[in-house]
C-alpha positions as CSV (number, residue, x, y, z in Angstrom):
1,M,101.8,80.4,114.0
2,L,102.5,81.4,110.2
3,A,103.0,78.5,108.1
4,P,103.7,79.8,104.7
5,C,104.6,76.8,102.7
6,A,101.5,74.6,104.1
7,G,102.3,70.9,103.3
8,S,105.8,71.9,102.2
9,P,108.5,72.7,104.6
10,S,110.2,75.9,104.2
11,Q,113.6,75.5,102.9
12,E,114.8,79.2,102.9
13,V,113.4,82.5,104.0
14,Q,114.9,85.8,103.0
15,A,113.6,89.6,104.2
16,T,113.7,92.7,102.8
17,D,112.8,95.8,105.0
18,F,109.2,95.0,105.3
19,A,108.6,91.7,103.7
20,F,109.5,88.3,103.7
21,A,109.8,85.4,101.0
22,A,110.1,81.7,101.6
23,V,111.4,78.8,99.4
24,C,109.1,76.0,100.0
25,G,110.4,72.3,99.7
26,D,108.4,71.8,96.5
27,G,110.3,74.9,94.7
28,R,107.3,77.2,95.1
29,V,107.9,80.6,96.5
30,V,105.5,82.2,99.2
31,A,105.7,85.9,99.9
32,W,104.1,88.3,102.6
33,G,104.3,91.6,104.1
34,D,104.4,95.1,102.7
35,P,103.4,95.0,99.0
36,D,105.6,97.9,98.1
37,F,108.8,96.0,99.7
38,G,108.2,92.6,97.8
39,G,105.7,91.2,100.1
40,D,103.2,90.5,97.0
41,C,104.4,88.1,94.4
42,S,101.2,87.4,92.6
43,G,102.1,89.0,89.4
44,V,105.1,86.7,89.0
45,Q,103.6,83.7,91.1
46,E,103.1,81.2,88.0
47,Q,107.0,81.6,87.2
48,L,108.0,81.2,90.7
49,T,108.6,77.3,90.3
50,S,111.5,75.2,90.8
51,V,113.3,77.8,92.7
52,E,116.5,77.0,94.6
53,Q,117.7,80.5,96.1
54,I,116.4,83.8,96.8
55,Q,118.4,87.0,97.5
56,S,116.8,90.3,98.6
57,T,117.5,94.0,98.4
58,G,115.8,96.5,100.8
59,A,112.5,96.4,98.9
60,A,112.9,93.6,96.0
61,F,113.5,89.7,95.7
62,A,115.3,87.8,93.1
63,A,114.6,84.1,92.9
64,L,117.2,81.9,90.8
65,K,115.5,78.7,89.3
66,T,117.3,75.4,88.7
67,D,116.9,76.1,84.9
68,G,119.2,79.2,85.5
69,S,116.4,81.6,85.0
70,V,115.8,84.4,87.7
71,V,112.3,86.0,88.7
72,V,112.2,89.4,90.2
73,W,109.4,91.2,92.0
74,G,109.2,94.4,94.4
75,H,110.3,98.0,94.0
76,P,112.2,98.8,90.5
77,I,114.4,101.1,92.0
78,F,115.5,98.4,94.4
79,G,115.9,95.7,91.6
80,G,112.6,94.9,91.1
81,D,112.5,95.1,87.4
82,A,115.5,93.1,85.9
83,R,114.0,92.6,82.3
84,A,116.6,94.4,80.5
85,A,119.7,93.1,82.2
86,L,118.5,89.4,82.2
87,R,117.9,89.5,78.3
88,R,121.7,89.7,77.9
89,C,122.0,86.7,80.2
90,G,121.8,83.0,78.8
91,G,121.3,81.3,82.2
92,V,122.5,82.6,85.9
93,R,124.6,80.7,88.5
94,S,124.2,82.7,91.2
95,V,122.9,86.3,92.4
96,Q,124.2,88.4,94.9
97,A,122.4,91.6,96.4
98,S,123.5,95.0,98.0
99,Y,120.9,97.2,99.8
100,A,119.2,98.3,96.3
101,A,120.8,96.2,93.6
102,F,121.1,92.7,92.2
103,A,124.3,91.2,90.4
104,A,124.4,88.0,88.8
105,I,126.9,85.6,87.7
106,G,125.9,83.7,84.5
107,R,126.7,80.3,83.6
108,D,129.3,81.8,80.9
109,E,131.1,83.5,83.8
110,T,129.7,86.6,82.7
111,V,128.1,89.5,85.1
112,V,124.9,91.4,84.7
113,S,123.5,93.8,87.4
114,W,120.4,95.9,87.9
115,G,118.8,97.9,90.5
116,D,119.9,101.4,91.9
117,T,123.0,102.3,89.9
118,E,124.2,104.5,92.7
119,K,124.4,101.2,94.6
120,G,125.9,98.7,92.1
121,G,123.0,98.4,89.5
122,D,125.4,99.7,86.5
123,D,125.6,97.8,83.4
124,M,128.7,95.6,83.8
125,K,130.4,93.8,81.0
126,E,133.0,91.8,82.8
127,T,133.7,87.9,81.6
128,G,135.6,85.1,83.7
129,V,133.9,86.1,87.0
130,Q,134.5,83.4,89.4
131,Q,132.4,85.1,92.9
132,I,130.8,88.2,93.8
133,Q,130.5,89.8,97.2
134,A,128.5,92.8,98.0
135,T,128.6,95.8,100.8
136,R,125.3,97.9,101.2
137,A,125.9,99.7,98.2
138,A,128.8,98.1,96.0
139,F,129.9,94.8,94.5
140,A,133.1,93.2,94.0
141,A,133.8,90.3,91.7
142,V,136.7,87.9,91.7
143,L,137.9,87.1,88.3
144,R,139.2,83.8,87.0
145,T,142.6,85.5,86.6
146,G,142.8,86.3,90.1
147,R,142.1,90.1,89.6
148,V,139.2,91.9,90.9
149,V,136.7,94.4,89.5
150,T,134.5,96.7,92.0
151,W,131.5,98.7,90.9
152,G,128.7,100.8,92.9
153,C,129.3,103.6,95.5
154,P,133.2,104.5,95.7
155,Q,132.9,105.2,99.5
156,S,131.3,101.7,100.2
157,G,134.0,99.7,98.1
158,G,133.0,100.6,94.7
159,D,136.3,102.1,94.0
160,S,139.2,99.9,94.5
161,R,142.0,102.0,92.3
162,D,144.1,102.8,95.3
163,V,144.5,99.1,96.1
164,Q,144.3,97.4,92.4
165,D,148.0,96.9,92.2
166,R,148.0,94.8,95.1
167,L,144.7,92.8,94.0
168,R,146.5,89.8,92.5
169,N,146.0,86.0,92.9
170,V,142.8,86.9,95.1
171,Q,141.5,83.8,96.6
172,Q,138.2,85.1,98.1
173,I,136.6,88.3,99.0
174,Q,134.4,88.9,102.0
175,A,132.3,92.2,102.6
176,S,131.0,94.2,105.6
177,G,128.4,97.0,105.3
178,G,130.8,99.5,103.7
179,A,134.4,97.8,103.0
180,F,136.0,94.7,101.2
181,A,138.5,92.4,102.5
182,A,140.4,90.2,99.8
183,I,142.4,87.2,100.8
184,L,145.5,86.4,98.5
185,Q,147.1,83.4,97.7
186,D,150.0,83.7,99.9
187,G,147.6,84.3,102.8
188,S,147.8,88.2,103.1
189,V,145.1,90.6,103.1
190,V,144.0,93.6,101.0
191,T,141.2,96.1,102.4
192,W,139.4,98.9,100.8
193,G,136.3,101.0,101.2
194,D,134.8,103.0,104.0
195,P,137.6,103.0,106.9
196,D,135.0,103.0,109.7
197,K,133.8,99.6,108.2
198,G,137.1,97.9,107.9
199,G,138.3,99.5,104.8
200,N,141.5,100.5,106.2
201,S,143.5,97.3,108.0
202,S,146.9,99.3,108.0
203,H,147.3,98.9,112.0
204,V,147.2,95.5,111.8
205,Q,148.6,94.4,108.5
206,A,151.7,93.1,109.9
207,Q,149.2,90.7,111.7
208,L,147.4,89.7,108.6
209,V,149.8,86.5,107.5
210,E,148.7,83.2,106.7
211,V,144.8,84.1,106.8
212,Q,142.6,81.3,106.0
213,Q,139.2,82.8,106.8
214,I,137.6,86.0,107.1
215,Q,134.3,86.8,108.7
216,A,132.4,90.4,108.6
217,S,129.9,92.1,110.7
218,R,128.3,95.1,109.6
219,D,131.4,97.5,110.6
220,A,134.3,95.1,111.1
221,F,136.3,92.2,109.9
222,A,137.8,89.3,111.7
223,A,140.6,87.1,110.2
224,L,141.4,83.7,111.3
225,C,145.0,82.7,110.8
226,T,146.4,79.0,110.2
227,D,148.1,79.3,113.6
228,G,144.7,79.7,115.4
229,R,145.1,83.4,115.9
230,V,142.2,86.0,115.0
231,V,143.0,89.6,114.0
232,T,140.1,92.0,114.0
233,W,139.8,95.7,112.4
234,G,137.3,98.2,111.9
235,S,134.5,99.8,114.2
236,Q,135.0,98.8,117.8
237,R,131.3,98.7,118.4
238,G,131.1,96.3,115.5
239,G,133.8,93.7,117.1
240,G,136.8,95.5,115.3
241,D,138.7,95.4,118.4
242,C,139.4,92.2,120.6
243,G,142.1,93.4,122.5
244,R,140.4,92.8,125.9
245,V,139.7,88.8,124.9
246,K,142.7,88.6,122.5
247,E,144.8,86.6,124.9
248,R,142.1,84.0,125.2
249,L,141.8,83.8,121.1
250,K,144.4,81.1,120.6
251,D,143.7,77.7,119.1
252,V,140.6,79.2,117.4
253,Q,138.6,76.6,115.1
254,Q,136.3,78.8,113.6
255,I,134.5,82.3,113.7
256,Q,131.2,83.6,112.9
257,A,129.5,86.8,112.9
258,T,126.4,88.8,113.5
259,T,125.3,92.1,112.7
260,H,127.5,93.8,115.6
261,A,129.7,91.0,116.9
262,F,132.0,88.1,116.4
263,A,131.9,84.5,118.0
264,A,135.2,82.5,117.9
265,L,135.0,78.7,118.6
266,L,137.9,77.4,120.6
267,G,139.6,74.1,120.5
268,D,141.0,73.8,124.2
269,G,137.7,73.6,125.9
270,S,138.0,76.3,128.5
271,V,137.3,80.1,128.3
272,T,137.3,82.4,131.4
273,G,134.9,85.6,131.5
274,I,137.2,88.7,131.0
275,K,135.4,92.0,132.2
276,G,135.9,95.1,129.9
277,K,133.8,97.4,127.9
278,Q,133.2,94.8,125.1
279,R,130.2,92.8,125.3
280,R,130.9,89.2,125.7
281,T,129.0,85.9,126.0
282,W,130.3,82.3,125.7
283,M,128.4,79.0,124.9
284,E,129.8,75.6,126.1
285,R,128.6,72.8,124.2
286,E,127.0,70.0,125.9
287,D,127.6,67.0,123.9
288,P,128.6,63.7,125.9
289,K,129.5,61.9,122.7
290,T,131.8,64.6,121.5
291,E,135.3,64.8,123.0
292,P,137.1,67.3,123.8
293,K,134.7,69.7,125.3
294,T,134.5,72.8,123.0
295,S,134.1,76.5,123.9
296,F,132.7,79.3,122.0
297,L,133.9,83.0,122.8
298,G,132.3,85.9,121.5
299,F,133.4,89.8,121.5
300,G,131.8,93.0,120.4
301,G,128.2,94.0,119.7
302,D,125.3,95.5,121.6
303,A,123.1,92.9,122.5
304,T,122.6,88.7,121.6
305,R,119.5,87.4,121.1
306,I,120.0,83.6,120.6
307,S,118.1,80.2,121.4
308,S,119.9,77.0,122.0
309,R,118.7,75.7,118.3
310,G,119.6,79.0,117.0
311,A,123.3,78.9,118.4
312,S,123.4,75.3,117.0
313,R,122.6,76.5,113.6
314,L,125.0,79.5,113.9
315,L,128.1,77.7,115.0
316,G,127.3,74.4,113.4
317,V,127.2,72.5,116.5
318,P,125.1,70.1,118.1
319,F,121.6,71.2,119.8
320,G,121.9,71.6,123.7
321,V,124.1,74.5,124.8
322,R,124.4,76.2,127.6
323,M,125.2,80.3,127.8
324,V,127.2,82.1,130.4
325,P,127.3,86.1,130.3
326,C,131.0,87.0,130.7
327,A,130.1,90.3,132.5
328,E,130.9,89.0,135.8
329,L,133.7,86.6,137.0
330,G,132.4,83.5,138.3
331,C,128.9,83.5,137.2
332,G,127.2,80.3,136.9
333,T,125.7,78.8,133.8
334,L,122.0,79.8,133.1
335,G,120.7,76.4,132.6
336,E,119.4,74.5,129.5
337,L,118.1,77.5,127.1
338,G,114.8,77.7,125.6
339,P,114.8,81.0,123.7
340,L,117.0,83.6,125.4
341,S,117.7,87.1,125.4
342,I,121.0,88.5,126.9
343,K,121.8,92.1,126.8
344,M,125.3,93.4,128.1
345,G,126.1,97.1,128.3
346,D,129.2,98.8,129.2
347,E,131.2,98.0,132.0
């Protein structure tokens, strides 16, 4: 078994297409995999100390240190060379990544970006930046004024001109692979970008009221409203159509997303399997110390690979779960999990 941080447990692991980088407990970084995709950090190894966060594009890594400096390595076109951009930044607060570019918020609330200019690596000169989100090829930044600025590939959300007059008093932004969704102060939602990835929410716009949380898969969004409802839009195969389980999606406490699916944490303690074209699993928490019993309902996606510990981390629940495939009514539990793979196709 690989133990990249020998003598110091790994705190975080990030991946490019063909390499990994791990932040060790002592702040060091260890990388492995294809050198052309960031698997070799020997050229900057001496600088990789006191690291608190790593972000990755498809072929490069960026490590944020506790002193606000950033160390990058990997393919230059994918953001592996940030010398020009970071010279303009006196200290970095956070880093975000698209597929081929990085964007960093400075401690002075300015933003700098580098990498492929077609995927968000443009030279930005915005100030008052509070938050940045990224699709695969664009960035969106929420400013202190509540406005939003976007850059990168227009088709992936880098052009927000059509909705700019509605982007006022923005509280937070979420991103799918090719679109953005912004929650406004009044609980309404504004979307833009690739319609096939959730950039068009017009058919559910009337339902998007009192929204408190949005999660995104690669091709769809799911919004949790204050009354416990869930509203989805985007690609059906990405979880964007919850119509077959909509009646079950009541009193929802939390939603989470994988690449192709969503899971909803319910508060009523009961979930019934429902047949349909969507792939679904639900997980029942087995925690005798916690009452009432809580259930999970998932919808969308092609396959789920999860372990009981993985489910605990994903949904923030105690270890010890059981999984039930909902492809068949009346099916029993599969017993206490070790690693388990479940695949459910069209019915």
